[in-house]
VOPAGU-2260 file (C-alpha; in pm, 1 decimal, decimal comma):
REM VOPAGU-2260
SITE   aa  ch    i         X         Y         Z
SITE  ASP   A    0    -925,1    1252,4    1991,7
SITE  ILE   A    1   -1026,0     870,1    2048,9
SITE  SER   A    2   -1372,4     912,3    1855,3
SITE  GLN   A    3   -1171,7    1024,0    1580,0
SITE  ARG   A    4    -946,9     714,7    1590,2
SITE  LEU   A    5   -1237,3     470,5    1603,6
SITE  TYR   A    6   -1403,9     661,2    1306,6
SITE  PHE   A    7   -1099,0     625,0    1072,7
SITE  TYR   A    8   -1032,1     280,0    1233,1
SITE  ARG   A    9   -1382,9     158,8    1134,2
SITE  ARG   A   10   -1343,9     312,7     761,1
SITE  LEU   A   11   -1023,1     116,1     735,9
SITE  ALA   A   12   -1178,4    -216,3     855,4
SITE  SER   A   13   -1425,2    -220,0     608,8
SITE  ILE   A   14   -1269,9     -82,3     289,9
SITE  GLU   A   15   -1417,2    -259,0     -13,0
SITE  VAL   A   16   -1204,7     -93,9    -274,6
SITE  GLU   A   17    -860,9      -4,6    -295,2
SITE  SER   A   18    -967,4     370,4    -389,0
SITE  GLU   A   19   -1174,9     373,6     -68,0
SITE  LEU   A   20    -799,7     342,6     110,1
SITE  GLN   A   21    -701,6     632,0     -66,6
SITE  ASP   A   22    -959,8     844,4      29,5
SITE  VAL   A   23    -919,1     821,0     419,8
SITE  GLU   A   24    -566,5     885,0     360,8
SITE  ILE   A   25    -581,4    1192,5     175,1
SITE  GLU   A   26    -875,4    1272,4     442,5
SITE  LEU   A   27    -605,0    1185,6     699,9
SITE  GLN   A   28    -380,3    1433,7     528,3
SITE  ASP   A   29    -622,0    1709,2     494,4
SITE  ARG   A   30    -729,4    1718,6     865,5
SITE  TYR   A   31    -372,0    1640,2    1014,7
SITE  GLY   A   32     -97,8    1756,1     802,1
SITE  LEU   A   33     190,7    1513,7     691,3
SITE  LEU   A   34     123,4    1156,9     835,1
SITE  PRO   A   35     346,3     964,3    1082,0
SITE  VAL   A   36     547,9     666,8     960,2
SITE  GLU   A   37     304,8     483,6    1180,5
SITE  ALA   A   38       5,9     593,2    1013,5
SITE  HIS   A   39     195,3     511,8     685,9
SITE  ASN   A   40     245,1     177,4     800,2
SITE  LEU   A   41    -101,3     169,2     897,6
SITE  LEU   A   42    -190,6     222,7     570,2
SITE  LEU   A   43      45,2       5,2     393,9
SITE  ILE   A   44     -86,8    -307,2     620,4
SITE  MET   A   45    -479,6    -212,9     517,3
SITE  LEU   A   46    -377,1    -228,0     150,0
SITE  LEU   A   47    -194,6    -557,0     232,1
SITE  ARG   A   48    -519,3    -697,7     380,5
SITE  TYR   A   49    -720,3    -577,3     107,0
SITE  HIS   A   50    -478,8    -785,5    -159,8
SITE  LEU   A   51    -545,0   -1096,5      52,2
SITE  LYS   A   52    -860,9   -1084,0      80,2
SITE  GLN   A   53    -906,7   -1066,8    -277,2
SITE  LEU   A   54    -724,2   -1348,5    -288,1
SITE  GLY   A   55    -918,6   -1564,2     -16,9
SITE  VAL   A   56    -613,5   -1553,9     265,5
SITE  ASN   A   57    -718,9   -1652,1     576,3
SITE  SER   A   58    -424,5   -1576,8     746,7
SITE  ILE   A   59     -41,2   -1486,8     676,0
SITE  MET   A   60     308,6   -1572,8     837,1
SITE  ASN   A   61     626,6   -1483,0     751,7
SITE  GLY   A   62     983,4   -1661,0     830,4
SITE  LYS   A   63    1341,0   -1629,2     756,9
SITE  LYS   A   64    1271,5   -1747,1     398,7
SITE  ASN   A   65     922,7   -1788,9     315,6
SITE  ILE   A   66     603,3   -1632,1     330,9
SITE  VAL   A   67     295,1   -1827,9     416,1
SITE  LEU   A   68     -19,8   -1765,4     289,8
SITE  THR   A   69    -320,5   -2012,8     399,5
SITE  LEU   A   70    -576,1   -2020,7     142,0
SITE  ASP   A   71    -951,3   -2037,2     206,4
SITE  PRO   A   72   -1076,9   -2369,3      73,6
SITE  ALA   A   73   -1347,6   -2149,6    -112,6
SITE  THR   A   74   -1082,1   -1917,7    -255,6
SITE  LYS   A   75   -1176,5   -1776,8    -608,6
SITE  VAL   A   76    -805,7   -1856,1    -713,4
SITE  PRO   A   77    -820,3   -2056,9   -1047,8
SITE  PRO   A   78    -676,3   -2404,0    -964,0
SITE  GLU   A   79    -506,9   -2447,4   -1290,5
SITE  LYS   A   80    -309,9   -2134,4   -1190,7
SITE  LEU   A   81    -178,2   -2276,8    -852,9
SITE  VAL   A   82     -88,4   -2576,1   -1054,6
SITE  PHE   A   83     113,2   -2312,7   -1332,2
SITE  LEU   A   84     306,1   -2196,8   -1000,5
SITE  MET   A   85     403,2   -2550,9    -893,7
SITE  THR   A   86     530,7   -2643,0   -1254,5
SITE  ASN   A   87     672,7   -2354,6   -1362,0
SITE  ARG   A   88     808,6   -2151,6   -1058,7
SITE  LYS   A   89     906,9   -2428,2    -816,2
SITE  LYS   A   90    1187,5   -2237,6    -682,5
SITE  LYS   A   91     957,2   -1965,8    -571,4
SITE  TYR   A   92     629,1   -2085,4    -483,6
SITE  SER   A   93     512,1   -2445,1    -284,3
SITE  PHE   A   94     162,0   -2547,1    -215,5
SITE  THR   A   95      49,5   -2800,7      70,4
SITE  LYS   A   96    -254,1   -3003,7     104,0
SITE  ASP   A   97    -334,2   -2786,9     388,1
SITE  ASN   A   98    -423,1   -2470,8     156,0
SITE  LYS   A   99     -71,7   -2310,8     267,6
SITE  LEU   A  100     109,2   -2122,2      19,9
SITE  TYR   A  101     487,2   -2094,5      52,2
SITE  ILE   A  102     651,5   -1827,8    -121,5
SITE  ALA   A  103    1042,4   -1794,1     -81,1
SITE  ILE   A  104    1178,5   -1451,1     -52,0
SITE  ASN   A  105    1574,1   -1370,6     -33,4
SITE  GLU   A  106    1559,3   -1091,9     255,3
SITE  GLU   A  107    1389,9   -1028,0     567,1
SITE  ALA   A  108    1057,0    -958,7     491,4
SITE  THR   A  109     911,6    -581,5     553,3
SITE  ILE   A  110     564,2    -458,2     462,5
SITE  HIS   A  111     696,1    -377,0     138,9
SITE  SER   A  112     842,2    -660,0      48,4
SITE  ILE   A  113     567,0    -851,9     172,3
SITE  LEU   A  114     306,8    -637,9     -31,8
SITE  SER   A  115     523,5    -668,3    -334,6
SITE  GLU   A  116     497,0   -1033,9    -314,2
SITE  VAL   A  117     117,5   -1024,3    -295,4
SITE  LEU   A  118      87,9    -832,3    -576,3
SITE  THR   A  119     278,4   -1037,9    -781,6
SITE  LEU   A  120     126,2   -1317,0    -663,4
SITE  LYS   A  121    -214,4   -1167,8    -745,0
SITE  ASP   A  122    -112,7   -1048,1   -1108,4
SITE  ILE   A  123       9,8   -1425,0   -1195,4
SITE  LEU   A  124    -309,6   -1584,0   -1032,9
SITE  PHE   A  125    -597,7   -1340,7   -1193,6
SITE  ALA   A  126    -392,4   -1248,4   -1531,6
SITE  LYS   A  127    -619,1   -1344,0   -1815,2
SITE  ALA   A  128    -499,8   -1615,4   -1991,5
């Protein structure tokens, strides 16, 4: 049913807190049973989108050797944390003048590996000193 799909897409697009995503997943399972891989992938993408939004990321691209996050100039990421990354984790992270944060990866990027990298980055950038 197209109206049900649109309903769930709208809910997923408007998620403000992570628990809302879990609520949508539970509701989908209650209504339709075991979710197909495509539905799980959509939920993972929406979870990634949620965390990228918290980091103030405008866009994400992945290549064979890195993931590139373009940070909004008004990001809430503390500048000193970016400096920490550039000085203490040079092999993993690099930052350019045009607000692009490069994350080196050793494997072909999947939604799971990208989400893992973003969660690790978020933990580093927002850890209490």
